[in-house]
C-alpha positions in Angstrom: 0.0 0.0 0.0 2.8 2.4 0.9 4.7 1.8 -2.3 1.5 2.2 -4.3 1.0 5.6 -2.6 4.6 6.6 -3.4 4.0 5.7 -7.1 0.9 7.9 -7.1 2.9 10.8 -5.6 5.6 10.4 -8.2 2.9 10.7 -10.9 1.4 13.7 -9.3 4.8 15.3 -9.0 5.2 15.4 -12.8 2.3 17.7 -13.0 3.0 19.7 -9.8 5.0 22.9 -9.5 8.5 22.3 -8.2 9.4 23.4 -4.7 12.5 25.4 -4.1 15.8 23.4 -4.0 16.7 21.5 -0.9 18.9 23.4 1.4 17.5 26.8 0.4 17.1 29.0 3.5 13.8 30.9 4.1 14.0 34.5 3.0 12.4 35.8 6.3 11.0 34.2 9.5 7.9 36.3 9.1 5.1 34.4 7.4 3.5 37.2 5.4 2.0 34.6 3.0 -1.1 34.2 5.2 -2.5 37.5 4.0 -1.3 37.2 0.4 -2.2 33.6 -0.4 -6.0 34.0 0.0 -7.7 33.3 -3.3 -11.1 34.6 -2.1 -12.3 38.0 -1.0 -13.0 37.1 2.6 -10.0 38.9 4.1 -12.1 40.5 6.9 -14.6 38.8 9.2 -16.9 41.7 8.4 -17.2 40.3 4.9 -18.6 37.0 6.2 -22.3 36.5 6.5 -23.9 35.8 9.8 -23.4 32.0 9.6 -20.3 31.3 7.6 -19.7 27.8 6.2 -16.5 25.8 7.1 -15.4 26.3 3.5 -15.7 30.1 3.9 -13.6 29.9 7.1 -11.0 27.9 5.3 -11.0 30.5 2.6 -10.6 33.3 5.2 -7.5 31.7 6.6 -6.0 30.7 3.2 -5.9 26.9 3.9 -6.9 24.2 1.5 -6.4 20.5 1.2 -7.7 17.3 2.9 -6.3 18.0 6.3 -8.1 19.1 9.5 -8.8 22.7 10.1 -10.3 24.3 13.2 -9.5 25.5 16.7 -6.8 23.5 18.5 -8.0 21.0 21.0 -5.9 22.6 23.8 -6.5 26.3 23.2 -8.6 28.7 21.2 -6.3 29.3 18.2 -6.9 28.2 14.6 -4.7 25.4 13.3 -4.3 23.1 10.3 -3.2 19.5 10.5 -2.0 18.2 7.1 -3.1 14.8 5.7 0.4 13.3 6.0 1.6 10.0 7.6 3.1 11.8 10.7 1.5 15.2 10.6 2.1 18.4 12.5 -0.4 20.8 13.9 0.3 24.3 12.6 -1.1 27.6 13.7 -2.7 29.7 11.0 -3.8 33.3 10.9 -1.5 34.5 13.6 1.1 37.1 12.7 4.8 36.6 13.4 4.8 32.8 13.1 6.5 30.7 10.3 4.4 29.4 7.5 4.3 27.9 4.0 5.6 30.0 1.1 3.1 31.9 -1.0 0.9 29.5 -2.9 2.4 26.5 -1.0 0.1 24.0 0.8 0.8 22.9 4.4 1.3 19.4 3.1 3.9 20.6 0.6 5.5 22.7 3.4 6.0 19.7 5.6 7.6 17.6 2.8 9.9 20.5 1.8 11.0 20.8 5.5 11.6 17.1 5.8 13.9 17.2 2.7 15.8 20.3 3.6 19.4 20.3 4.9 19.7 23.0 7.5 22.8 24.9 8.4 24.4 25.8 11.8 21.6 28.1 12.8 19.4 25.1 13.2 21.6 23.8 16.0 22.1 27.1 17.9 20.2 27.2 21.2 19.1 30.6 22.5 18.6 31.0 26.3 18.6 34.8 26.8 15.6 36.9 27.7 16.4 39.7 25.2 14.9 37.6 22.4 11.5 37.3 24.1 8.5 39.6 23.7 9.0 42.3 26.3 5.9 41.7 28.4 6.5 38.0 28.4 10.2 38.5 29.4 9.0 40.5 32.5 6.8 37.6 33.6 9.5 35.1 33.0 11.7 37.2 35.4 8.9 37.1 38.0 8.5 33.3 37.5 12.1 32.5 38.0 12.3 34.7 41.1 9.2 32.9 42.5 10.7 29.5 41.7 14.0 30.4 43.4 12.2 31.7 46.5 10.4 28.3 46.8 13.5 26.2 46.3 12.3 24.8 42.9 15.4 23.6 40.9 15.1 24.7 37.3 17.2 25.3 34.3 16.3 27.5 31.4 16.7 25.2 28.4 15.6 27.4 25.5 13.9 30.7 24.8 13.5 32.1 21.2 14.0 29.5 18.5 14.9 30.3 14.9 12.3 28.9 12.4 15.1 26.7 10.8 15.8 25.2 14.2 12.1 24.5 14.7 12.0 22.8 11.3 15.2 20.9 12.1 13.6 19.5 15.3 10.4 18.7 13.3 12.6 16.4 11.1 13.6 14.2 14.1 11.6 11.0 14.2 10.4 11.7 10.6 13.2 12.2 8.1 16.0 12.0 10.7 16.6 9.3 13.3 15.5 9.7 16.9 12.2 10.0 18.8 9.7 12.6 17.7 10.8 16.0 19.1 7.9 18.3 18.2 4.5 18.3 16.7 4.5 21.7 15.0 6.4 24.0 12.7 4.7 27.1 14.2 6.0 27.1 17.7 5.4 30.1 20.0 9.2 30.0 20.5 9.6 31.3 16.9 7.5 34.4 16.9 8.9 37.6 15.5 8.0 41.3 15.3 6.8 42.9 12.1 10.4 43.9 11.4 11.6 40.4 11.8 13.2 40.9 15.3 12.8 37.8 17.7 9.9 38.1 20.0 9.4 34.6 21.4 6.5 33.9 23.7 7.6 30.5 25.0 10.4 29.2 27.3 11.4 25.6 28.0 12.6 24.5 31.4 14.3 21.5 32.9 12.6 20.8 36.3 12.9 17.6 38.5 9.9 15.4 38.2 9.3 15.6 42.0 8.9 19.4 41.7 7.1 19.6 38.4 3.6 19.8 39.8 4.5 22.8 42.0 6.4 24.3 39.1 3.2 24.4 37.1 1.2 25.9 40.0 3.7 28.8 40.2 3.6 29.3 36.4 -0.1 30.0 36.7 0.3 32.2 39.7 2.5 34.7 37.7 0.0 34.8 34.8 1.6 32.3 32.5 0.4 29.0 31.0 1.8 25.5 30.4 0.7 22.2 29.0 0.8 20.5 32.4 3.0 18.1 34.4 1.7 15.1 32.6 2.0 16.4 29.0 4.5 15.6 26.3 6.2 18.9 27.0 6.0 19.5 30.8 8.7 22.2 30.9 7.1 24.4 28.2 5.8 27.8 29.5 4.1 30.3 27.2 2.1 33.6 27.3 -1.7 33.2 27.1 -3.9 35.6 25.4 -1.4 36.4 22.7 -2.9 34.5 19.8 -4.2 37.6 18.0 -7.5 36.0 17.5 -10.5 38.1 18.3 -13.5 36.7 20.4 -15.7 37.0 17.2 -13.3 34.9 15.2 -13.1 32.3 18.0 -16.9 32.1 18.1 -17.1 31.6 14.3 -14.4 29.0 14.3 -16.3 26.9 16.9 -18.6 25.7 14.1 -15.6 23.7 12.8 -14.6 20.5 14.8 -11.7 20.8 17.2 -8.4 19.6 15.9 -6.8 16.9 18.2 -3.2 17.3 19.3 -0.6 15.1 17.7 1.1 13.0 20.3 4.9 12.5 20.4 4.4 8.9 21.3 2.9 7.9 17.9 3.1 11.0 15.7 -0.6 10.7 15.1 -3.6 12.6 16.5 -4.5 11.8 20.1 -7.9 10.5 18.9 -6.3 7.5 17.3 -4.8 4.3 18.7 -1.8 3.1 16.7 -0.2 -0.4 16.8 3.5 -0.8 16.6 3.1 -2.4 13.2 1.1 0.6 12.0 3.6 3.1 13.4 6.5 1.3 11.6 4.5 1.4 8.4 3.8 5.2 8.8 7.5 5.8 9.4 8.3 3.9 6.3 5.8 5.9 4.3 7.6 9.1 5.4 11.0 7.7 4.4 9.7 6.7 1.0 8.0 9.9 0.3 10.9 12.0 1.4 13.3 10.0 -0.7 11.4 10.7 -3.9 13.5 12.4 -6.6 14.0 16.1 -6.2 12.4 18.6 -6.6 9.8 17.9 -3.9 6.3 17.7 -5.2 3.6 20.2 -4.3 1.0 17.6 -3.4 -2.3 18.1 -1.5 -3.4 14.6 -0.6 -0.6 12.3 0.6 -1.4 9.5 3.0 -3.9 9.2 5.8 -4.3 6.8 8.6 -7.0 5.0 6.7 -4.3 3.5 4.5 -2.4 2.0 7.5 -3.5 -1.2 9.2 -3.9 -1.1 13.0 -4.8 2.5 13.3 -8.2 3.2 14.8 -9.9 6.6 15.4 -12.6 7.9 17.6 -14.6 11.1 17.3 -13.4 14.1 19.1 -16.2 15.6 21.3 -17.6 18.9 20.2 -16.4 21.9 22.3 -18.9 23.5 24.6 -20.4 26.9 23.5 
């Protein structure tokens, strides 16, 4: 089945527009394409009628393809999850975050990233506070003072993250060896100002497991947010309320089903149970598709869990209104 899908992709690639060469660096970390790539006139929510359709909302955010689109399962921010074997969950419609190139689908963006050879910048780790959004940096100072006062042992692991480094981490467990390291190409670590200056709104910490629960309590006390002590990323702290999504937009987006988070255990949405055999097949699908002759194809539909044996899904409950 996987080889058949790879042959289909090879055929589609002949008619598809070629992606930029592997190894090419992004021109700017600012993803301005979100406003430019819209092929419809719905650039403002005022242009939508009272009850927009899911298709109109997709048009408003400039996303197309067979993947999932809607509010993230864990917070009120719009995301798109490509229909790829080991997909990411990527934020859309928020300024200052990385994104596909103009006219490029999110599916094609993932494949381009998986085939790119990144330079030294992808391995550089930033730990300073000067590369964070100013208001967020002030709260981080208060957080660390509070942690120290309570005797919580912590190490600041990473602050702002270059988009190339985020993409490099996304490769791990997909096109590079190792366990899955991240489930997104649009991390809050990588936010920038309009002029391209770093303005991260996330920090990663190393904290002993025995003190992790109290760590998260203090995080909330200083007005910050985290994914929780039992999450895939327990040391991740970010600034809530900075999604640049208005309450009216959130209300409209609630007509679209929530998008489940991709787990780092399987690389698939949390609404699925994946056998070891299916996981091995999905990883093999990634390897085969990434190894297709360059240039990488701009392909919408690639491979979904329905093609892999041993993968079962359940319906994600609708969010409350």
